[in-house]
Each structure stands twice: as C-alpha cells, then as structure tokens.
C-alpha positions as CSV (number, residue, x, y, z in Angstrom):
1,M,-12.0,16.0,2.3
2,A,-8.9,17.6,0.7
3,S,-9.5,19.4,-2.7
4,Q,-6.5,17.0,-4.3
5,F,-6.5,13.5,-3.3
6,Q,-3.2,11.9,-3.9
7,I,-1.8,8.6,-3.2
8,R,1.6,8.9,-1.4
9,T,4.3,6.5,-2.5
10,K,5.6,5.5,0.8
11,D,2.0,4.3,1.0
12,I,1.8,2.1,-2.0
13,P,3.2,-1.0,-0.4
14,L,1.0,-1.2,2.1
15,L,-2.1,-0.5,-0.3
16,V,-0.6,-3.3,-2.1
17,R,-0.8,-5.9,0.3
18,A,-4.5,-4.8,1.3
19,L,-5.5,-5.3,-2.5
20,Q,-3.8,-8.8,-2.5
21,S,-5.3,-9.7,0.6
22,L,-9.0,-9.1,-1.2
23,E,-8.2,-12.0,-3.3
24,T,-8.5,-14.4,-0.4
25,V,-11.8,-12.8,1.0
26,P,-14.6,-15.1,1.0
27,D,-17.5,-13.4,-1.0
28,T,-19.7,-13.7,2.2
29,W,-17.7,-11.0,3.9
30,F,-19.5,-8.7,1.4
31,G,-22.8,-9.4,2.7
32,S,-25.7,-9.2,0.4
33,V,-25.1,-7.6,-3.0
34,D,-27.6,-7.2,-5.4
35,D,-25.3,-8.2,-8.3
36,P,-22.7,-11.5,-7.0
37,S,-20.5,-10.8,-10.4
38,L,-19.6,-7.4,-8.7
39,I,-17.5,-9.2,-6.2
40,S,-15.7,-10.8,-9.1
41,E,-15.3,-8.2,-11.4
42,M,-13.7,-6.1,-8.1
43,K,-11.6,-8.8,-7.1
44,N,-10.3,-9.0,-11.0
45,A,-9.8,-4.9,-10.7
46,A,-7.8,-5.4,-7.4
47,R,-5.1,-8.2,-9.1
48,A,-4.4,-5.1,-11.7
49,L,-4.1,-2.3,-9.7
50,P,-0.6,-3.1,-8.0
51,V,0.6,-2.5,-11.2
52,K,-1.1,0.6,-11.6
53,L,-0.2,2.1,-8.3
54,R,3.5,1.3,-9.1
55,L,3.7,2.8,-12.0
56,K,1.8,5.5,-10.6
57,T,-0.7,5.2,-13.1
58,L,-3.6,6.8,-11.4
59,Q,-6.5,6.6,-14.4
60,L,-8.9,4.7,-11.8
61,S,-12.2,3.5,-12.6
62,S,-15.2,3.3,-10.0
63,L,-14.3,-0.4,-9.9
64,D,-11.0,0.4,-8.9
65,V,-11.8,2.6,-6.2
66,L,-14.4,0.2,-5.0
67,A,-11.7,-2.5,-4.8
68,L,-9.4,-0.2,-3.2
69,Q,-12.1,1.0,-0.5
70,Q,-12.9,-2.7,0.2
71,A,-9.6,-3.7,0.4
72,C,-8.6,-1.2,3.3
73,C,-11.9,-2.2,5.1
74,Y,-11.0,-5.7,5.3
75,Q,-7.7,-5.2,6.2
76,C,-8.9,-2.6,9.4
77,L,-11.6,-5.3,10.3
78,E,-10.1,-8.4,9.8
79,C,-6.3,-8.4,9.9
80,K,-4.1,-7.5,13.3
81,L,-2.1,-4.0,11.6
82,S,0.1,-1.3,13.7
83,R,-1.6,1.5,14.9
84,Q,0.3,3.6,12.0
85,D,-0.8,1.1,9.2
86,Y,-4.5,1.0,10.6
87,K,-5.0,4.9,10.7
88,L,-3.7,5.3,7.3
89,L,-6.2,2.8,6.0
90,V,-9.1,4.0,7.8
91,D,-8.2,7.3,6.3
92,Y,-7.8,6.0,2.8
93,S,-10.9,4.2,3.3
94,N,-12.8,6.9,4.0
95,Q,-11.5,8.6,1.1
96,F,-12.2,6.3,-1.3
97,A,-15.4,6.0,-0.5
98,A,-15.7,9.9,-0.3
99,L,-14.7,9.6,-3.6
100,L,-17.2,6.8,-4.8
101,A,-20.2,8.8,-3.4
102,S,-19.5,12.1,-5.0
103,G,-18.8,10.5,-8.5
104,N,-15.7,12.8,-8.8
105,L,-12.8,10.3,-9.7
106,G,-11.3,13.1,-11.6
107,M,-9.5,13.8,-8.7
108,L,-7.2,11.1,-8.8
109,Q,-6.3,11.6,-12.4
C-alpha cells in the first residue's frame, strides 16, 4: 500500500453512492457478527460519512473506515458496476481493509 492514502475528489460521488446503498443492505449480508449492534453502528456512521467526504473532513474513526470498506465490498459483490467503478471500489476496499488491519488511521488525517 502507498505510504500516503488519499481519497480522490473525483471518486467521492462513487463512494457516497456506495455508502448510501449500505443503508438498504440486510443485516444477514454481513454474516455472523460477534456484536450485532456493530452493524447498526456502522450503518449510522455511513449516514454521516457523505458529508465528511464532501467537506474533505477526513478525520475518520475505525467505524467510519469499516463502513467505507463494507460499502465498497457490497457494491462490488451485489451491484452492476462499470469495469472502471468496480476497479476503483476494489482498490479502495483493499486500502481501507489494510488500514483497518494495521490500525494506522493517521494516514487518512
């Protein structure tokens, strides 16, 4: 992964659409979760993220990054996308997953 992670301005509308679609995802799509309240917390975070992205307020919590990562995954697995949008969402999903795994969210700030 690159040492500096950035969300490109031109990709924000695609990420916003992905986040908005997360609201309609049935909880069962996420599979078995140790704490089911995490799903509703993540969906709540996803509702606030479009504003943060549009205002370029990229001080994101782990829950915010998880919501972005899951929204990208959902779009790639369940929605019909152009080849370009699919590739972008896969790239973002991988980068968000790597950030979550490393615990290095400072790269987004």
